[in-house]
N, C-alpha and C positions, 0 to 999 in steps of 0.2 A: 372608583370612577366608573360611572356607565358610559357606553357608548352604543349608538344604533347598530354599528358594526360588531359588537362584542357579543358572542353567544355563549359565553361562559362566566363563571363567578369563580375566581381563584382565591384561595384563602392560604396565606403564607405562614407557615410556622416552622420551627426548626427542631420539633419534637416529634417522635414517631406517633403515629396514629392507629393504636392496636385494633380499632373497630373499622380501619379503612376498609372500603369494599374492594372485593377481589375481581379482577377482569373478567368479563364473561367470555373472551377467548384467551385462556391462559397459554403460556409458551412453555412447553417441555423440550427445553434445549437438548439437542443430541438425538432426538427422536428419528427413526429411520424413515418414517412416512411424513411428508411435509403437512398432512392435514392433522396428523397426531401431534406433531411439533407445533402448529398453530402459525397464524400470520404476524408478521411485525406490525403494529399498528401505533404509528405515531402522530395520528390526525389530531389536530387542534379544533376541527369542525364539529367533532362528537366526542366530548371527553368521556362519556360512559363506556366508548369502544377501547379506549387507550389502554395498551398493556404494556408500554415502555416508558421509560424517562426519556426527555429531550424531544427533539422535533427532527422529521425527515430533512435532508439536505445537507447535513455537516455544518460548516461554517457559513454556508450559503442560505441556512434558514434565516439568518440576521437581515440579509438583503431582502428575503420575501417579507419580512416584517416592515422593512422600509417601504417597499412597494405598496403594502396595505396602508401604511401611515400617509403616503402620497396619493392614496385613493386611485392608483393605477391598477390595483388589483384586488378583487373581489375575495375576502377571508374565506367566504364559502366555496371557492371555485376548487374543482378536482380535475386531476389529469384524465384525458381521454387516452386510453391505453390501445385503442384499436391500432392494428399494424404496428405495434412497437416491440413486439416478441423478438427474441434473440434471432440473429442470422446464423449463428452455430450452435450446436448442441454441446453443453457441458455437463457433465454427471448424469445422474447422481454418482458418485465415488464412494467407496467404502470409509474413506478418510470423514466423510460429512457426518458420520454418525459414531466414530471411533472416539471415545472418551478422552477430552482434552486436546484433541487435535486442531480443532478450530473454535476460537473463543472472540474473534474480533470482527467477524463480518458473519452475513446470514448466508449459508450455503444455497438456500432457497431464494435468494433474492431477486434471481434473474427470471423465476419462473411463476412469480404471484399471479400474473395476468392470466395464466392458464390454470393454475392448482385452484385458486380462489375466485373463479370466475363468477361462480354464483354469489358469492358473498359480495363481490364487488358490484354485481348487478343489483343487489338487494339494498345498496345503499352503503356498505361498509367502505370506509376510505381506506384501502390496502394499497401501499404504493411500493414499486420495484425499489431495491437498494442496490442492484447490479444491472448494467445493460451492456448488451453486446452488439457490436456492428461491425461490417467489414469496410475497411478504407485503404488508401495508399498513403505510405510514409515516405516523404523526400526530404533529404539532407544534402547538401552540397559535397560533404565529405565522402558520400557514397560513390558520387560521380568521380571523385578522386580516386578512389580505391579502384573503380572501374578502368579509368584511364592508367592506373600503375599496374593494372592486369592482376590484381589481389583477388578480384570476383569479376565475374561475367554475366552479362544478361542472359536469361533463358526463356523470357517472354511469358513466364507464369509467375514465378516468385519475384524476380528482379527483370524490370523492364529497361529497354534501350534508355528511355528517359531518366533512368535512376530512381524511378518509383519502386517501392516494395510493396507488395500486397501482403496486407496484415489484418488479421482478427484483432480489433481493439475493445477492451474491456474496461469499463469504470466501475468502481467498487467502492460504495460508501461504508465508512465504519459503522458496525452494529458490535456492541460489547456486551457480552454475557459476563457480568459482574463476578460471580464466583469463579469462573475460569479464569478471567483477567487477574483477579487476586492471586490464585494459585500460581500464575506464570511468575508473578514478582514476588512470591513469598510472603505474602501478607494476608491477613484476614480479608474477608469481604466488608466487615464492619468498618476497618481501618480504611481500606479503599474508598469506600462510601464517604466516609467522613472528611477524608482528606480532599477527595474531589469536590465535595460541597463547599469546603473552606477554601480551597485555593482558586475557585471559580467566583469568589465573593459572594457565595451563597444562590448562584444563579440557577441551581437545580434542587430546589428543597425536597423535592420527591426522592432525592438519594438518601435522605435520613428519615422522612415520612412515609415511605411506602416500601417497607421490606419485602412486599409481595411482588414488587416489580424487580425483576433480576436482569433486566436488559435496558442498557443506556445507549441513545444515539448520540455520541460526543459531537460537539461543535468543532471538528478538526478537519483537516484536508483528508481527500481520499486516495485511492490506489488506482493507477491506470496500467492495464497490462497490454502489451503488444506481442501478440503471437505470430510467428513466422512459420508457415507451414500447417499441418493438419491439427488442429485443436484436439479431435477427438483421440489422436494417437498419443497424446500426452499419457493418459492412463495405461498405455500398454508397456510391461516391463521390457519389452524387446526394442522400444523406441529410444533412440539416442538424442538427448535434450543438452542443449546448451543454453545458459542462463546468465543474465546479469541483473542483480537486484540493486536498484539505484535510488538514492535518496536526493531529493530535489535540490537543486543549486542555481537559482534564477540567474544570477550573475553570469555564470558559465555556460549552463545549459541553453539559455536564451540569447545572452548577449555576448558570448564568448570571452569574458573575463579570462585573463591567463594567470590568475594568482593561484588556481587549483586545477586539478586534473579531472573535474568532473564531466565536463562536456567530452573531451578526448576518450574518456574510459566509456561514457555512454555510446559514442559512436563506435568505439571498438567492440562493444557488446551488440550492437546492432549489426555490424559488418559479420561477426561470427555467428550471429543467428541466422542471417542469410546463408552464409556458408553451410551451415549444418541443415538447414531446411533443403538446400539445393542436393545434398548427400543422402536425403530420405529421413532426416531427422526433424526435430521441431526446435526453433529458437523462441526463448521467452525473454522479454523485458518487462520487469516489474518496478514500475516507477512510483515512489512514495512521497507524498506531499510532506516532507521533513525539513523544511528550510533551515538552513544553517545549524545543521545537527540537532534539529527540533528545538533550537533556541530563538529562532527568527532572525529576519534579515536585519532588523535594526542592530540586534546584539552583535551579529556577525561583522557589520561594517565598523562598529565601536571598537571591535576586536582588532580589524585591519589597522584602524588608526594607532591603536595601542602597541601592536606590534611593529608598524613602521618607523614609530616616533620614539621608541625605547632607544637607551644608550647602546650603540654599537650596532644598530640597526636590526632588521628582522633576522631571526635564528631560529633553528631547529630545536635548540635547546629550552627555549623560552615559550615555544609556540603555544602548547596546553596550558602553560602558567599563565598567560595573558588572557586566554579564553576563561579560566577560571576566575581570574581576578575580576573580570567584568560580569561574568554569569553565575558564578557560585559553583559551576559544575563543568567539567570537559566536554561533555558529551550527553545529551538528553534524548538520545534516539532509542536506546535501549531496546535492542532488536529481538526482544521476546515475541512480539506479536507478529513479526514480519513474515514467518514461514506459513501462516495460515493461508495466504493466497496461493501458495504452492501445493498446499494439501488440497485446497478447493480445486484447483486444475487437476487432481489426480496424480501428481508427481511424487514417486517414490525414490527417483534416482536422478542425480543430475551429472552427466558425464564430464561437461566442460562448464565450471564456474568462473565467470569473468569478473573476479574480485580477489583481492588479497587480503580483504578486511577480516581480521580474526572474530571480530564481533558479528560479523554475518556468518561467517563459516561455522561458528560455534553455535549460533542460534539454530541454524539450517540443520547441521548434523544432530544436534542435540534434540531436535523434534523428531528425528527419525528417518530423515531424508540422507541417503547416502550422496557424498561428493566424490567423484572418481579423480577429478583433476582440477586445480585451480590455476587460473591462466592470469598472469600479470599484464600490465599495460605495457605495450612495446615502448622502449626508453625513447624512440624517437617521436612519439606522442606527447611526451611530457613536456609542457610549456616551461621556459627557463625560470619564471618567477614562481613555479609551483615546486620547484626543488625542495625549497624549505619544507612545505607541508608533507611532502613525501618522506623526507629524512625524518622530520618530527614523528610521523606515524610509526615508521620503522623502529625508532629508538623507544617509543612508547608501548610497543607491541600491539598497536592497531593493525599493523600492516606486516604480512610476511613476504619479504622480497623474493624468496626462493620458494616458490609454490608449486612449480612443475617437477615431473618425476625426475629423479636422479639417474645417473647413467646407467645405474642397474634395472632401472624400471623401463627405458626407453623401448626395450624389446617387447614390453608387453602392450605398448601403444600402438594401435594400428590405424593406418590411413591419415596420420597426422603430420604436419610440417614440423620435422625435428628441428628446424632451424629457430623455432621460437623457444627451444628449450636451451 
């Protein structure tokens, strides 16, 4: 079907094309120099330049299609990147080119406007996949913490209004397929075929273009909030507190009390402020993985099944009811999660605000040292969330005792021993 707005002709096939043209700007993943590595080009305005599968914008690429369909957006429109450069410098760090350290994001994604300035000026549609800005974060619980004298305003990091000065980073997913396959213990061919089949054939290039090794998946992004000096994250002497958080819209935004998500998120932010005020850096990495990456519809169906079962909601059947509805207990599979920490230059986390064994194992398994795991204070756990917490403990998802034991307390300097 032809359209006056359509500048390409797409031929669909489910078979490899041995004579497929090789991209004129190939990607050499892991190269130390960004120009040697090559740009990520997911443009649909000039198919000859494309060197990746998928399109920029993750899940929002579909909204772009709707805007074009509604004739509200010119399909040939390109972003004007003037004055959009990062407000803070990040990298390059050694991890950017260390084999296997980063496979799910483009380490150079925030610098394309500078690195590939000439190519962009020459008409190549190269777009950033990472944006870095400055902002202030405000949550009512922080004011409550100030009122309780747990933290105090300093006028630089934490203000009298409760505002927290942060560096805010948005990261779109960019998957290097050979690396992703290795993380999950499968072959690249098997991964490509499964992605193709389980998306209903949305991305035929997964099976027709073996020369394209990078995929822009239509999934949610990562947002990172850094409290303190971002540049200090790569310094091995810098103390770092970190909360890696998976999205929970019901709790994070609307305050639902059936889980500990927002309380743990706020606890992580409070600890990030405290760390930054002491000269360290606090990091919050927020991943769009709603409902353990099963989606909100599935999550609400599970809520219903849990509440309606004979005997009421219980820890013993918590994961069983999830698996009955979704077919799997948890689809987050944290193997890709540490990539953003490596991108930030982190080698050691002094205080990890998480008792999730899945997260801990993924982080330490990727080569990042975790000195201390900090549990959520008992008083922050909503009554209706006790079932979730007990279920996670019983299933081994959650380690209730993660702080150092009595013999280790002497090694811990400058910390509030009451939390142990």
